[in-house]
C-alpha positions, 0 to 999 in steps of 0.5 A: 891242308898243306897248300893252305898252310903254305899260302898263309906262310907265304903271305905272312913272309911277304908282309914281314918283308914289306914291313922290314923294308920300310924306312923306319928311321924317318919316323924316328928322325922326327922325334928330335928337335922342332927347329923347322917342323913348326910343331910341338910347344910353339904350335900354331905360332903361339896362338893356341886358344888354351883353356879359353878355347875349351870354354868357347867350345862348351858355349858353342855346343850349348847354343847349338842344343838350345837352338835345336830345342827352340826349333823343335818346340816351334815345329811342334807348336806350328803343327798342332798340339804335339801328340794330341790327335784332332778329331775331324768333328771336335771343332764342329761340336764346339761351335755347335755347343756355343750356338746352343749356349747362345740360344741360336738352336734348341735342344732337338736341333742340337741333338740332331746336329750332334748325332749327324756330326758323330756319324 
């Protein structure tokens, strides 16, 4: 137990000495005037966008979201009716009903073909 405490104490002392040796005056020196630093109130040489940049950012993200919605809708429409699963024989039964309605086949043929398609 004493060995662990001594190791923790040694590590904390080493960390403390590293922190105390850091030249903190460099960071404090930058808090003065902005003559040659090119930061502060004259940042970006006076070309900052201000509130107009905020509007452009909002419009940009709205356009991105609208574009994503259109792409998703296009993909869903291109690959069928969304979540509706097409059964293999649904189109065949529609054609069979159309042929029966036009009178190309009679009722017995319709029932036989419908039974074959259901299997």
